[in-house]
TIMI-2910 file (N, C-alpha, C, CB; in pm, 1 decimal, decimal comma, always signed):
<rs>
+----------+----------+----------+----------+----------+----------+----------+----------+----------+----------+----------+----------+------+
!      n_x !      n_y !      n_z !     ca_x !     ca_y !     ca_z !      c_x !      c_y !      c_z !     cb_x !     cb_y !     cb_z ! resn !
+----------+----------+----------+----------+----------+----------+----------+----------+----------+----------+----------+----------+------+
!   +493,4 !  +1192,0 !  +2745,0 !   +521,2 !  +1285,3 !  +2807,5 !   +637,0 !  +1367,5 !  +2765,6 !   +527,1 !  +1244,9 !  +2915,4 !  Met !
!   +607,6 !  +1517,0 !  +2760,0 !   +744,7 !  +1590,3 !  +2680,5 !   +800,5 !  +1687,3 !  +2828,7 !   +684,3 !  +1723,6 !  +2501,6 !  Leu !
!   +908,8 !  +1717,4 !  +2829,9 !   +991,4 !  +1800,3 !  +2938,1 !  +1014,0 !  +1899,3 !  +2839,9 !  +1135,9 !  +1732,4 !  +3015,9 !  Gln !
!  +1053,3 !  +2022,5 !  +2891,5 !  +1123,2 !  +2134,2 !  +2862,8 !  +1190,1 !  +2176,1 !  +2933,8 !  +1073,5 !  +2215,0 !  +2834,6 !  Tyr !
!  +1311,9 !  +2192,2 !  +2903,1 !  +1420,8 !  +2275,0 !  +3003,7 !  +1457,6 !  +2392,8 !  +2918,4 !  +1573,1 !  +2182,5 !  +3050,0 !  Ala !
!  +1516,3 !  +2478,2 !  +3008,0 !  +1566,0 !  +2615,4 !  +2961,4 !  +1710,4 !  +2670,2 !  +3074,1 !  +1411,2 !  +2735,6 !  +2973,5 !  Asn !
!  +1812,5 !  +2662,2 !  +2977,0 !  +1927,7 !  +2682,2 !  +3052,7 !  +2024,1 !  +2826,2 !  +3010,6 !  +2009,5 !  +2544,8 !  +3033,0 !  Gln !
!  +2069,6 !  +2892,9 !  +3039,7 !  +2220,2 !  +2981,4 !  +3015,1 !  +2310,8 !  +2954,6 !  +3041,6 !  +2246,9 !  +3082,4 !  +3057,1 !  Thr !
!  +2384,8 !  +2946,3 !  +2911,9 !  +2481,2 !  +2876,8 !  +2864,7 !  +2591,2 !  +3008,5 !  +2886,2 !  +2449,0 !  +2808,4 !  +2707,9 !  Val !
!  +2554,2 !  +3093,8 !  +2852,0 !  +2681,5 !  +3238,7 !  +2867,3 !  +2587,6 !  +3366,8 !  +2890,2 !  +2796,5 !  +3277,2 !  +2689,3 !  Thr !
!  +2604,9 !  +3417,8 !  +2920,3 !  +2544,7 !  +3575,9 !  +2907,4 !  +2474,4 !  +3628,0 !  +2816,0 !  +2628,7 !  +3664,4 !  +2903,1 !  Pro !
!  +2500,1 !  +3572,0 !  +2680,0 !  +2476,7 !  +3621,5 !  +2586,0 !  +2392,4 !  +3501,6 !  +2490,8 !  +2602,1 !  +3681,4 !  +2543,4 !  Tyr !
!  +2433,5 !  +3371,9 !  +2535,9 !  +2365,7 !  +3262,7 !  +2468,0 !  +2314,2 !  +3169,0 !  +2564,0 !  +2453,3 !  +3193,1 !  +2373,4 !  Asn !
!  +2171,1 !  +3124,9 !  +2532,1 !  +2094,8 !  +3069,3 !  +2615,7 !  +2059,6 !  +2905,3 !  +2514,4 !  +1957,8 !  +3188,6 !  +2656,5 !  Ser !
!  +2005,9 !  +2816,9 !  +2602,4 !  +2020,6 !  +2693,7 !  +2536,4 !  +1854,5 !  +2618,5 !  +2622,2 !  +2209,3 !  +2607,7 !  +2578,1 !  Ala !
!  +1787,4 !  +2597,7 !  +2511,9 !  +1633,0 !  +2506,4 !  +2557,8 !  +1626,1 !  +2397,2 !  +2479,6 !  +1478,1 !  +2585,8 !  +2531,6 !  Ala !
!  +1572,0 !  +2277,0 !  +2561,7 !  +1566,2 !  +2150,3 !  +2502,6 !  +1455,0 !  +2107,4 !  +2519,3 !  +1650,3 !  +2062,6 !  +2540,6 !  Tyr !
!  +1392,7 !  +2007,5 !  +2426,0 !  +1219,9 !  +1944,9 !  +2461,0 !  +1289,9 !  +1815,7 !  +2432,2 !  +1047,0 !  +1993,8 !  +2340,8 !  Leu !
!  +1232,9 !  +1765,1 !  +2559,7 !  +1274,9 !  +1601,4 !  +2524,3 !  +1150,0 !  +1488,5 !  +2558,9 !  +1422,7 !  +1552,2 !  +2632,3 !  Ser !
!  +1176,5 !  +1348,3 !  +2531,5 !  +1040,0 !  +1294,7 !  +2570,4 !  +1081,3 !  +1214,3 !  +2689,8 !   +959,2 !  +1203,4 !  +2451,2 !  Asp !
!  +1006,5 !  +1148,6 !  +2751,8 !  +1018,5 !  +1068,4 !  +2898,9 !  +1128,0 !  +1006,5 !  +2915,7 !   +920,8 !   +963,5 !  +2926,6 !  Ala !
!  +1190,7 !   +957,4 !  +2808,4 !  +1309,0 !   +861,2 !  +2806,7 !  +1449,3 !   +957,0 !  +2812,7 !  +1302,8 !   +760,2 !  +2657,9 !  Asp !
!  +1415,3 !  +1094,1 !  +2827,9 !  +1507,9 !  +1170,8 !  +2830,2 !  +1585,8 !  +1204,5 !  +2694,9 !  +1579,4 !  +1122,1 !  +2921,2 !  Gly !
!  +1519,5 !  +1156,0 !  +2565,1 !  +1598,9 !  +1189,2 !  +2439,4 !  +1567,4 !  +1320,7 !  +2369,4 !  +1578,2 !  +1081,5 !  +2338,9 !  His !
!  +1692,8 !  +1390,7 !  +2344,1 !  +1651,9 !  +1503,0 !  +2323,7 !  +1536,2 !  +1508,6 !  +2181,0 !  +1783,9 !  +1584,0 !  +2314,9 !  Ile !
!  +1440,1 !  +1595,8 !  +2144,4 !  +1379,3 !  +1561,4 !  +2045,1 !  +1361,1 !  +1726,7 !  +1983,3 !  +1246,5 !  +1463,8 !  +2084,2 !  Leu !
!  +1412,8 !  +1860,0 !  +2068,6 !  +1454,4 !  +1960,1 !  +1984,3 !  +1533,7 !  +2028,7 !  +2083,4 !  +1343,6 !  +2043,0 !  +1912,4 !  Glu !
!  +1672,5 !  +2114,2 !  +2007,1 !  +1758,6 !  +2180,2 !  +2113,0 !  +1764,4 !  +2347,3 !  +2010,7 !  +1946,8 !  +2072,5 !  +2147,0 !  Lys !
!  +1756,2 !  +2403,3 !  +2117,1 !  +1777,0 !  +2541,7 !  +2079,1 !  +1874,6 !  +2616,4 !  +2120,7 !  +1686,1 !  +2606,4 !  +2104,7 !  Arg !
!  +1993,1 !  +2694,7 !  +2045,9 !  +2076,8 !  +2709,9 !  +2077,8 !  +2159,9 !  +2822,6 !  +1968,5 !  +2110,2 !  +2588,7 !  +2107,4 !  Tyr !
!  +2189,4 !  +2922,7 !  +2019,1 !  +2274,6 !  +3030,8 !  +1960,3 !  +2182,5 !  +3071,7 !  +1805,8 !  +2456,3 !  +2961,8 !  +1932,1 !  Asp !
!  +2048,7 !  +3032,4 !  +1827,2 !  +1957,0 !  +3107,3 !  +1710,8 !  +1961,5 !  +2955,3 !  +1594,3 !  +2056,3 !  +3297,4 !  +1628,3 !  Asn !
!  +1983,7 !  +2868,1 !  +1683,9 !  +1976,1 !  +2736,3 !  +1576,0 !  +1872,3 !  +2649,0 !  +1646,2 !  +2136,8 !  +2640,2 !  +1552,5 !  Thr !
!  +1797,2 !  +2586,6 !  +1593,7 !  +1686,5 !  +2516,9 !  +1623,4 !  +1733,7 !  +2343,0 !  +1584,9 !  +1552,4 !  +2588,0 !  +1529,9 !  Thr !
!  +1751,3 !  +2235,2 !  +1645,6 !  +1756,4 !  +2101,1 !  +1562,1 !  +1674,2 !  +1997,7 !  +1634,3 !  +1910,5 !  +2043,1 !  +1543,1 !  Thr !
!  +1555,1 !  +1962,5 !  +1562,0 !  +1506,0 !  +1831,4 !  +1559,5 !  +1570,9 !  +1715,0 !  +1529,3 !  +1421,6 !  +1829,5 !  +1491,5 !  His !
!  +1509,8 !  +1622,9 !  +1625,6 !  +1562,7 !  +1490,6 !  +1618,0 !  +1441,5 !  +1391,7 !  +1601,3 !  +1649,9 !  +1458,5 !  +1746,8 !  Ser !
!  +1468,1 !  +1289,3 !  +1507,0 !  +1336,4 !  +1170,3 !  +1541,1 !  +1399,1 !  +1046,0 !  +1577,3 !  +1228,0 !  +1129,7 !  +1402,0 !  Leu !
!  +1355,7 !  +1002,3 !  +1715,7 !  +1357,3 !   +927,7 !  +1765,6 !  +1259,7 !   +805,2 !  +1762,5 !  +1373,9 !   +980,0 !  +1839,2 !  Ile !
!  +1280,6 !   +672,6 !  +1708,2 !  +1202,7 !   +532,2 !  +1701,2 !  +1278,5 !   +425,1 !  +1751,3 !  +1162,9 !   +490,6 !  +1559,5 !  Val !
!  +1159,8 !   +420,3 !  +1880,0 !  +1215,2 !   +278,7 !  +1969,6 !  +1354,2 !   +319,6 !  +1988,3 !  +1208,2 !   +109,7 !  +1882,4 !  Asn !
!  +1361,3 !   +412,7 !  +2072,0 !  +1476,7 !   +467,7 !  +2115,8 !  +1609,9 !   +459,8 !  +2048,9 !  +1489,7 !   +424,2 !  +2224,9 !  Gly !
!  +1580,7 !   +459,4 !  +1929,9 !  +1687,0 !   +498,6 !  +1809,5 !  +1704,8 !   +594,5 !  +1766,3 !  +1680,4 !   +454,8 !  +1709,1 !  Gln !
!  +1801,8 !   +678,8 !  +1753,1 !  +1822,7 !   +807,7 !  +1674,1 !  +1814,2 !   +774,6 !  +1506,4 !  +1980,4 !   +874,6 !  +1717,5 !  Leu !
!  +1687,2 !   +815,1 !  +1439,3 !  +1689,9 !   +767,3 !  +1270,0 !  +1723,5 !   +895,1 !  +1228,4 !  +1535,5 !   +703,5 !  +1184,8 !  Ile !
!  +1727,6 !  +1037,2 !  +1259,2 !  +1789,6 !  +1153,9 !  +1185,2 !  +1789,9 !  +1292,4 !  +1288,3 !  +1694,7 !  +1182,6 !  +1037,7 !  Gly !
!  +1850,1 !  +1373,2 !  +1236,8 !  +1852,3 !  +1498,2 !  +1303,7 !  +1824,9 !  +1613,2 !  +1179,3 !  +2003,8 !  +1516,1 !  +1387,7 !  Ser !
!  +1785,6 !  +1716,6 !  +1214,6 !  +1770,3 !  +1844,3 !  +1107,2 !  +1782,7 !  +1987,5 !  +1136,9 !  +1643,3 !  +1844,6 !  +1052,2 !  Ser !
!  +1872,4 !  +2051,3 !  +1076,6 !  +1816,0 !  +2215,4 !  +1112,5 !  +1825,1 !  +2248,2 !   +981,1 !  +1911,6 !  +2332,2 !  +1223,3 !  Ser !
!  +1856,2 !  +2456,3 !  +1018,6 !  +1824,2 !  +2526,7 !   +911,3 !  +1965,2 !  +2456,1 !   +777,8 !  +1828,7 !  +2717,8 !   +967,3 !  Asp !
!  +2063,1 !  +2437,7 !   +862,9 !  +2201,7 !  +2424,2 !   +810,6 !  +2273,1 !  +2275,6 !   +733,5 !  +2281,2 !  +2456,3 !   +937,1 !  Ser !
!  +2193,2 !  +2147,7 !   +779,5 !  +2200,6 !  +2026,9 !   +773,0 !  +2114,6 !  +1907,0 !   +793,2 !  +2270,1 !  +2020,7 !   +824,1 !  Tyr !
!  +2115,5 !  +1829,4 !   +743,1 !  +2025,1 !  +1699,3 !   +796,0 !  +2084,8 !  +1595,1 !   +749,1 !  +1873,8 !  +1687,9 !   +751,1 !  Glu !
!  +2038,0 !  +1477,2 !   +867,3 !  +2112,7 !  +1326,3 !   +849,1 !  +1992,0 !  +1276,9 !   +799,1 !  +2181,7 !  +1232,8 !   +993,3 !  Ser !
!  +1886,5 !  +1230,0 !   +751,4 !  +1806,1 !  +1154,1 !   +739,7 !  +1827,2 !  +1105,0 !   +620,8 !  +1699,8 !  +1194,7 !   +765,0 !  Phe !
!  +1921,1 !  +1157,4 !   +501,2 !  +1956,8 !  +1098,4 !   +389,9 !  +2045,3 !   +969,1 !   +378,9 !  +2009,2 !  +1189,9 !   +329,0 !  Ser !
!  +2123,2 !   +922,3 !   +504,2 !  +2196,9 !   +841,2 !   +535,3 !  +2145,0 !   +730,5 !   +541,6 !  +2249,7 !   +867,1 !   +621,6 !  Thr !
!  +1953,2 !   +730,5 !   +593,6 !  +1901,8 !   +611,0 !   +652,5 !  +1799,3 !   +541,3 !   +560,7 !  +1840,3 !   +643,5 !   +786,0 !  Val !
!  +1792,5 !   +596,6 !   +452,5 !  +1722,8 !   +533,7 !   +339,0 !  +1794,3 !   +498,7 !   +247,1 !  +1634,0 !   +601,5 !   +283,7 !  Tyr !
!  +1739,8 !   +427,6 !   +121,5 !  +1772,9 !   +374,6 !    +48,8 !  +1678,8 !   +435,5 !    -59,8 !  +1783,3 !   +250,7 !    +83,5 !  Asp !
!  +1746,5 !   +473,2 !   -192,6 !  +1684,9 !   +519,1 !   -292,9 !  +1638,3 !   +412,2 !   -368,7 !  +1757,8 !   +603,1 !   -359,7 !  Thr !
!  +1531,0 !   +448,6 !   -471,5 !  +1492,5 !   +328,9 !   -572,2 !  +1561,3 !   +325,7 !   -668,6 !  +1368,2 !   +324,7 !   -626,0 !  Val !
!  +1657,5 !   +239,7 !   -711,6 !  +1699,7 !   +198,0 !   -827,2 !  +1616,6 !   +170,2 !   -948,1 !  +1757,9 !   +103,6 !   -800,5 !  Thr !
!  +1635,8 !   +173,7 !  -1078,2 !  +1610,2 !   +129,0 !  -1198,3 !  +1568,1 !    -49,2 !  -1161,1 !  +1752,7 !   +164,9 !  -1302,2 !  Ala !
!  +1663,6 !   -100,8 !  -1120,6 !  +1673,2 !   -262,4 !  -1106,6 !  +1526,8 !   -254,2 !   -976,5 !  +1881,0 !   -339,5 !  -1031,5 !  Val !
!  +1532,8 !   -225,0 !   -880,8 !  +1422,0 !   -252,5 !   -796,8 !  +1236,6 !   -202,2 !   -819,0 !  +1480,5 !   -190,2 !   -674,9 !  Ala !
!  +1283,7 !   -108,9 !   -915,9 !  +1135,9 !    -17,4 !   -963,9 !  +1097,7 !   -134,4 !  -1058,0 !  +1155,5 !   +168,2 !  -1061,3 !  Ala !
!  +1188,8 !   -214,8 !  -1137,6 !  +1127,0 !   -287,4 !  -1235,4 !  +1093,1 !   -456,6 !  -1235,2 !  +1206,8 !   -256,6 !  -1337,6 !  Ser !
!  +1128,5 !   -467,0 !  -1075,9 !  +1114,1 !   -612,4 !  -1044,9 !  +1000,4 !   -602,0 !  -1040,2 !  +1173,2 !   -680,4 !   -932,7 !  Asn !
!   +958,4 !   -780,0 !  -1056,0 !   +801,2 !   -788,6 !  -1082,5 !   +736,9 !   -768,4 !   -901,6 !   +752,6 !   -980,0 !  -1173,8 !  Ser !
!   +583,0 !   -803,3 !   -928,6 !   +535,7 !   -759,6 !   -811,9 !   +555,1 !   -886,4 !   -689,0 !   +380,9 !   -713,3 !   -842,2 !  Pro !
!   +541,2 !   -823,4 !   -575,3 !   +584,1 !   -905,6 !   -441,9 !   +493,2 !   -998,7 !   -429,4 !   +591,3 !   -828,2 !   -305,9 !  Gly !
!   +521,1 !  -1057,3 !   -274,9 !   +404,6 !  -1184,1 !   -283,4 !   +403,4 !  -1158,1 !   -114,7 !   +462,5 !  -1384,7 !   -360,8 !  Val !
!   +281,4 !  -1197,3 !    -77,7 !   +233,7 !  -1169,9 !    +71,2 !   +175,1 !  -1288,6 !   +115,7 !   +128,2 !  -1051,6 !    +89,2 !  Tyr !
!   +222,0 !  -1372,0 !   +196,5 !   +150,4 !  -1466,9 !   +304,3 !    +45,2 !  -1410,3 !   +381,0 !   +244,7 !  -1517,3 !   +405,8 !  Met !
!    -62,7 !  -1509,1 !   +356,2 !   -131,6 !  -1478,5 !   +480,8 !    -93,1 !  -1553,7 !   +614,7 !   -269,9 !  -1502,3 !   +455,9 !  Val !
!   -133,6 !  -1484,7 !   +690,3 !    -81,7 !  -1587,4 !   +803,6 !   -170,9 !  -1596,6 !   +908,7 !    +53,0 !  -1550,1 !   +867,3 !  Gln !
!   -300,1 !  -1571,8 !   +913,3 !   -403,2 !  -1663,8 !   +982,8 !   -524,1 !  -1649,4 !   +903,6 !   -433,1 !  -1627,5 !  +1138,5 !  Thr !
!   -636,0 !  -1754,3 !   +952,4 !   -743,6 !  -1753,3 !   +849,5 !   -831,0 !  -1681,2 !   +928,6 !   -801,1 !  -1893,7 !   +792,9 !  Asp !
!   -805,2 !  -1538,8 !   +996,4 !   -867,7 !  -1433,9 !  +1029,4 !   -867,5 !  -1304,8 !   +985,7 !   -851,7 !  -1428,2 !  +1119,0 !  Ser !
!   -712,2 !  -1359,4 !   +906,3 !   -666,3 !  -1201,2 !   +875,9 !   -754,4 !  -1151,6 !   +723,8 !   -461,2 !  -1194,4 !   +846,3 !  Gln !
!   -760,8 !  -1005,0 !   +753,1 !   -823,0 !   -956,7 !   +599,6 !   -768,7 !   -879,5 !   +535,6 !   -938,8 !   -899,3 !   +590,2 !  Thr !
!   -833,2 !   -851,2 !   +408,6 !   -743,5 !   -785,1 !   +292,1 !   -705,4 !   -615,6 !   +360,8 !   -854,7 !   -777,4 !   +115,0 !  Leu !
!   -838,9 !   -598,8 !   +429,1 !   -815,0 !   -442,0 !   +517,2 !   -681,1 !   -449,2 !   +576,5 !   -931,7 !   -409,5 !   +658,7 !  Gln !
!   -650,5 !   -549,4 !   +675,7 !   -532,0 !   -572,4 !   +772,5 !   -428,2 !   -579,9 !   +683,9 !   -536,9 !   -701,2 !   +866,8 !  Glu !
!   -410,6 !   -644,1 !   +586,6 !   -289,5 !   -605,2 !   +488,2 !   -266,5 !   -520,1 !   +436,8 !   -270,4 !   -652,2 !   +405,3 !  Ile !
!   -358,5 !   -449,5 !   +397,7 !   -338,5 !   -320,7 !   +334,5 !   -279,6 !   -211,4 !   +445,3 !   -482,3 !   -272,1 !   +270,1 !  Ala !
!   -315,2 !   -240,9 !   +544,1 !   -272,5 !   -170,2 !   +650,3 !   -125,5 !   -168,1 !   +692,5 !   -343,8 !   -211,6 !   +747,8 !  Lys !
!   -101,0 !   -304,1 !   +689,2 !    +32,7 !   -340,0 !   +741,0 !    +89,5 !   -311,3 !   +619,7 !    +61,2 !   -487,5 !   +801,9 !  Ala !
!    +91,8 !   -345,6 !   +512,5 !   +187,5 !   -292,6 !   +375,2 !   +179,0 !   -176,7 !   +354,7 !   +160,1 !   -343,3 !   +241,1 !  Leu !
!    +97,9 !    -66,6 !   +338,1 !   +103,3 !    +53,5 !   +305,1 !    +47,4 !   +147,0 !   +372,6 !    +71,3 !    +62,6 !   +207,6 !  Trp !
!    -37,7 !    +92,4 !   +524,1 !    -37,7 !   +210,9 !   +633,8 !   -215,6 !   +271,2 !   +600,1 !   +120,3 !   +359,4 !   +591,4 !  Gly !
!   -284,3 !   +219,7 !   +518,9 !   -394,2 !   +235,6 !   +504,1 !   -473,0 !   +110,7 !   +455,4 !   -398,5 !   +336,6 !   +434,7 !  Asp !
!   -589,9 !   +136,1 !   +551,7 !   -663,7 !    -11,8 !   +538,4 !   -756,1 !    +30,1 !   +430,8 !   -751,7 !    -79,4 !   +686,6 !  Gln !
!   -804,7 !   +125,5 !   +392,5 !   -887,9 !   +188,0 !   +247,5 !   -839,7 !   +101,2 !   +127,9 !   -844,2 !   +369,2 !   +205,2 !  Asn !
!   -690,9 !    +57,6 !   +149,3 !   -620,7 !    +15,9 !    -14,3 !   -641,2 !   -119,2 !     -3,9 !   -438,4 !    +50,0 !    -52,5 !  Leu !
!   -742,4 !   -195,8 !    +44,2 !   -745,5 !   -301,9 !    +24,8 !   -781,2 !   -366,6 !    -93,5 !   -793,9 !   -329,2 !    +98,8 !  Trp !
!   -844,4 !   -293,8 !   -157,1 !   -914,7 !   -297,8 !   -325,9 !   -815,4 !   -321,3 !   -390,2 !   -986,6 !   -163,4 !   -399,0 !  Tyr !
!   -661,5 !   -269,1 !   -412,9 !   -602,1 !   -281,6 !   -466,0 !   -547,4 !   -445,2 !   -460,1 !   -547,0 !   -181,4 !   -446,9 !  Leu !
!   -532,9 !   -488,6 !   -333,9 !   -497,7 !   -618,1 !   -332,8 !   -601,5 !   -699,6 !   -387,0 !   -462,9 !   -657,9 !   -207,8 !  Leu !
!   -717,8 !   -658,8 !   -412,8 !   -817,5 !   -766,0 !   -419,2 !   -819,7 !   -749,1 !   -556,3 !   -959,0 !   -756,4 !   -337,6 !  Ala !
!   -817,9 !   -610,8 !   -650,6 !   -787,9 !   -660,3 !   -785,2 !   -650,2 !   -730,8 !   -841,4 !   -806,3 !   -552,1 !   -858,8 !  Glu !
!   -532,7 !   -709,9 !   -764,9 !   -436,4 !   -778,2 !   -810,9 !   -463,8 !   -895,6 !   -793,7 !   -328,6 !   -751,1 !   -769,6 !  Ala !
!   -518,8 !   -955,3 !   -746,2 !   -529,5 !  -1145,5 !   -709,2 !   -683,1 !  -1154,7 !   -783,9 !   -537,3 !  -1210,7 !   -478,1 !  Asn !
!   -721,8 !  -1090,4 !   -872,2 !   -841,1 !  -1120,6 !   -959,5 !   -970,0 !  -1135,9 !   -888,9 !   -818,8 !  -1244,2 !  -1035,2 !  Gly !
!   -988,6 !  -1020,8 !   -801,2 !  -1149,7 !   -973,0 !   -745,3 !  -1119,9 !  -1036,5 !   -625,2 !  -1311,5 !  -1033,9 !   -829,8 !  Gly !
!  -1042,2 !  -1079,3 !   -578,2 !  -1023,2 !  -1176,9 !   -446,5 !  -1111,4 !  -1111,3 !   -334,2 !   -850,5 !  -1187,8 !   -389,4 !  Leu !
!  -1178,5 !  -1157,9 !   -233,0 !  -1238,7 !  -1164,1 !   -133,3 !  -1224,7 !  -1204,2 !    +14,0 !  -1298,5 !  -1205,7 !   -170,8 !  Thr !
!  -1255,5 !  -1141,2 !    +99,2 !  -1224,5 !  -1243,6 !   +208,1 !  -1371,3 !  -1349,2 !   +238,8 !  -1176,3 !  -1146,0 !   +360,1 !  Asn !
!  -1355,9 !  -1452,6 !   +289,5 !  -1241,5 !  -1473,7 !   +373,2 !  -1089,3 !  -1510,1 !   +327,9 !  -1282,1 !  -1570,4 !   +450,9 !  Pro !
!   -973,6 !  -1508,2 !   +383,9 !   -847,8 !  -1574,7 !   +330,1 !   -781,8 !  -1698,3 !   +433,6 !   -733,2 !  -1449,0 !   +308,6 !  Leu !
!   -721,1 !  -1753,9 !   +377,1 !   -704,7 !  -1884,7 !   +451,2 !   -528,6 !  -1862,2 !   +428,0 !   -798,6 !  -2049,5 !   +369,5 !  Lys !
!   -507,3 !  -1885,1 !   +571,0 !   -359,8 !  -1878,3 !   +678,9 !   -271,7 !  -1965,6 !   +510,3 !   -371,8 !  -2027,5 !   +909,9 !  Ala !
!   -169,3 !  -1917,2 !   +501,5 !    -64,8 !  -1973,4 !   +359,2 !   -112,2 !  -1939,2 !   +255,5 !    -42,2 !  -2126,3 !   +329,1 !  Gly !
!   -222,8 !  -1874,5 !   +231,2 !   -229,0 !  -1816,9 !    +61,0 !   -131,1 !  -1712,4 !    +44,2 !   -383,3 !  -1743,1 !    +10,0 !  Gln !
!   -135,3 !  -1740,9 !    -71,1 !    -33,3 !  -1620,5 !   -145,9 !    -79,8 !  -1518,3 !   -204,8 !    +46,6 !  -1662,6 !   -249,8 !  Glu !
!    -77,9 !  -1381,3 !   -183,9 !   -133,5 !  -1291,0 !   -247,3 !     -8,9 !  -1206,6 !   -328,8 !   -220,9 !  -1212,9 !   -146,4 !  Leu !
!    -49,6 !  -1178,9 !   -442,6 !    +24,0 !  -1076,2 !   -515,5 !    +22,2 !   -920,0 !   -503,8 !     -6,7 !  -1098,1 !   -631,2 !  Ile !
!   +131,4 !   -866,4 !   -453,1 !   +150,8 !   -743,6 !   -372,2 !   +163,5 !   -646,3 !   -519,8 !   +306,4 !   -749,1 !   -248,4 !  Val !
+----------+----------+----------+----------+----------+----------+----------+----------+----------+----------+----------+----------+------+
</rs>
């Protein structure tokens, strides 16, 4: 649920706020400036407006060392877990399951708990 509030700060300026059900301000309009905030699990991730952004402080850039590291390994959690579920968990898209299959020699379901997959 989103809530919208509008108030006059001075005779010349007004402020408007868009907040979520928990009262976190997602959008603030004041003095011709709009600021957007991203809240995840109750935590402020970052804010942005026309003049600034604070998202660049919450992520790490890819370094040459990280980019050159060998592939990762994923351990299958349960016997019922599928390549589609793992692809969704890793990359946010279950349709990328074939990448896991190809990286693991054409592997198909069913998988076994404890089985290691090259990512």
